[in-house]
C-alpha positions in Angstrom: 159.3 28.2 139.4 158.1 31.7 138.9 156.8 34.0 141.6 153.4 33.8 140.0 153.5 30.1 140.0 154.3 30.0 143.7 151.6 32.4 144.4 149.0 30.4 142.5 150.2 27.3 144.4 149.5 29.2 147.8 146.0 30.1 146.6 145.2 26.6 145.7 146.5 25.5 149.1 144.3 28.0 150.7 141.2 26.6 149.0 142.1 23.1 150.0 142.3 24.3 153.6 138.9 26.0 153.3 137.6 22.6 152.2 139.2 20.9 155.2 137.6 23.4 157.5 134.2 22.8 155.8 134.7 19.1 156.5 135.3 19.8 160.2 132.1 21.9 160.4 130.1 19.2 158.6 131.3 16.6 161.2 130.6 18.8 164.1 127.0 19.7 163.0 126.3 16.0 162.4 127.9 14.9 165.6 126.0 17.5 167.6 122.6 16.5 166.3 123.3 12.8 166.7 124.5 13.3 170.3 121.3 15.4 171.1 119.1 12.6 169.5 120.8 10.0 171.8 121.1 12.5 174.8 124.8 11.3 174.8 126.5 14.0 177.1 129.9 12.4 176.6 129.7 12.9 172.8 128.3 16.4 173.3 131.4 17.2 175.5 133.6 15.9 172.6 131.8 18.2 170.2 132.0 21.1 172.4 135.6 20.8 173.1 136.3 19.9 169.4 135.3 23.5 168.5 138.9 24.6 169.5 140.2 22.7 166.5 137.9 24.5 164.1 138.9 27.8 165.8 142.6 27.0 165.3 142.1 26.0 161.6 140.2 29.4 161.0 143.1 31.5 162.5 145.7 29.5 160.5 144.0 30.1 157.3 143.5 33.8 158.2 147.2 34.2 159.0 148.1 32.6 155.6 145.9 35.0 153.8 147.3 38.0 155.6 150.8 36.8 155.0 150.1 36.5 151.2 148.6 40.0 151.0 151.6 41.5 152.9 154.3 39.6 151.0 153.0 39.0 147.5 151.4 42.3 146.5 148.5 40.6 144.9 146.6 42.1 141.9 143.0 43.2 142.2 141.4 39.9 141.1 143.8 38.1 143.6 142.8 40.4 146.4 139.2 39.7 145.7 139.8 36.0 146.0 141.8 36.4 149.2 138.9 38.6 150.7 136.5 35.7 149.7 138.7 33.2 151.5 138.7 35.3 154.7 135.0 35.7 154.7 134.2 32.2 153.9 136.7 31.2 156.6 134.8 33.4 159.1 131.4 32.1 158.0 132.6 28.4 158.6 134.0 29.2 162.0 130.6 30.6 163.0 128.9 27.5 161.7 131.2 25.5 164.0 130.0 27.7 166.9 126.4 26.6 166.1 127.4 22.9 166.5 129.1 23.8 169.7 125.9 25.6 170.8 123.9 22.5 170.1 126.2 20.4 172.2 125.9 23.0 175.0 122.1 22.6 174.8 122.5 18.9 175.1 124.4 19.3 178.3 122.1 22.0 179.7 119.1 19.5 179.2 120.9 17.0 181.5 118.8 14.1 182.0 115.5 15.9 182.1 112.9 14.1 179.9 111.9 16.2 176.7 110.2 15.1 173.5 112.4 16.4 170.7 111.5 17.2 167.0 114.4 15.2 166.0 113.2 14.4 162.5 112.9 18.0 161.7 116.2 18.9 163.3 117.9 16.2 161.2 116.2 17.4 158.1 117.4 20.9 158.8 120.9 19.8 159.3 120.8 17.6 156.2 119.6 20.5 154.0 122.0 23.0 155.5 125.0 20.8 155.1 123.9 20.1 151.5 123.8 23.8 150.9 127.3 24.0 152.3 128.8 21.2 150.2 127.3 22.9 147.0 128.5 26.2 148.0 132.1 25.1 148.6 132.1 23.3 145.3 130.8 26.4 143.6 133.5 28.5 145.2 136.2 26.2 143.9 134.7 26.1 140.5 133.9 30.0 140.5 130.3 28.9 139.6 128.2 31.9 140.1 125.1 30.4 138.4 125.0 27.6 141.1 125.7 30.0 143.9 122.5 31.9 142.9 120.5 28.7 143.2 121.7 27.3 146.4 119.7 29.6 148.8 116.5 28.3 147.3 116.9 25.4 149.8 116.7 27.8 152.7 113.0 28.1 152.3 112.4 24.6 153.3 114.8 25.2 156.3 112.8 28.2 157.3 109.6 26.3 157.1 111.0 23.5 159.3 112.3 26.1 161.8 108.9 27.9 162.0 107.1 24.5 162.4 109.3 23.6 165.4 108.9 27.1 166.8 105.1 27.0 166.6 104.7 23.4 167.9 107.1 24.1 170.7 105.2 27.3 171.7 102.0 25.3 171.9 103.6 22.8 174.2 105.0 25.6 176.4 101.5 27.0 176.9 100.1 23.5 177.6 103.0 22.8 180.1 104.6 25.9 181.5 106.9 23.9 183.7 108.7 22.6 180.6 109.4 26.1 179.3 113.2 26.2 179.9 113.7 22.7 178.3 111.5 23.5 175.3 113.3 26.9 174.9 116.5 25.0 174.5 115.0 23.1 171.6 114.1 26.2 169.8 117.6 27.5 170.1 119.0 24.2 168.5 116.7 24.7 165.6 117.6 28.4 165.5 121.3 27.4 165.3 120.6 25.2 162.2 118.5 28.0 160.6 121.4 30.5 161.1 123.8 27.9 159.5 121.9 28.1 156.3 121.9 31.9 156.4 125.7 31.8 156.6 125.8 29.6 153.5 123.7 32.2 151.7 126.4 34.8 152.7 129.0 32.4 151.1 127.0 32.3 147.9 126.9 36.1 147.8 130.6 36.2 148.1 131.1 33.6 145.4 129.2 35.8 143.0 131.1 38.8 143.9 134.6 37.2 143.5 133.4 35.6 140.2 131.5 38.5 138.6 132.3 41.6 140.6 128.5 42.0 141.1 127.0 42.5 144.6 123.8 40.5 144.8 121.5 40.0 147.7 120.3 36.4 147.9 118.3 36.5 151.2 114.8 37.3 150.3 113.4 37.0 153.7 112.9 40.7 154.1 111.6 41.5 150.6 108.1 42.0 151.7 109.2 45.1 153.8 110.8 46.9 150.7 108.3 45.9 147.9 
């Protein structure tokens, strides 16, 4: 087997490991929301502690990338791909932190009664994970066209976040004693909103590694520059 064949095999292995990390993040997000819905503290602790596995996977992938760069003298297009793996790897690890954050919120709430916007939270998680699945598939396929379309789903996630925020603020005003508990719910929604933003970052990297073009896909601040 040639040196190039060995290197290509290593690149494919890295991509498979990115998909494995994506699956770990997917499970963590779903488990954190399910545990919050059921107010299951034991399940929340498992998700919280399980973040260590995501961290370990992230650093293992990073180490493999750096080893390839140091030992294989990759060409420019290969370097761009390895840089993409490193960034996607980091974005996925941060998404895992958001699942850990939601688990922590569950624990902080304790047994205090609180009405949760669980339907909206579930929908945000569902949309965000659908974006993630499509983004990782687009990365493997080097599909820049799909990567450009994926962030469109972020608009519905943003709308759900603002609905939760506005409704929760009204409840805080009506019941100031519930402020701390309701603030935790806003943070849970914020974590899911940020997860979608991380997927958008991945999509931008896919476009760059595929076309060499730098394209800003987050249009939330467009009104300030028009």
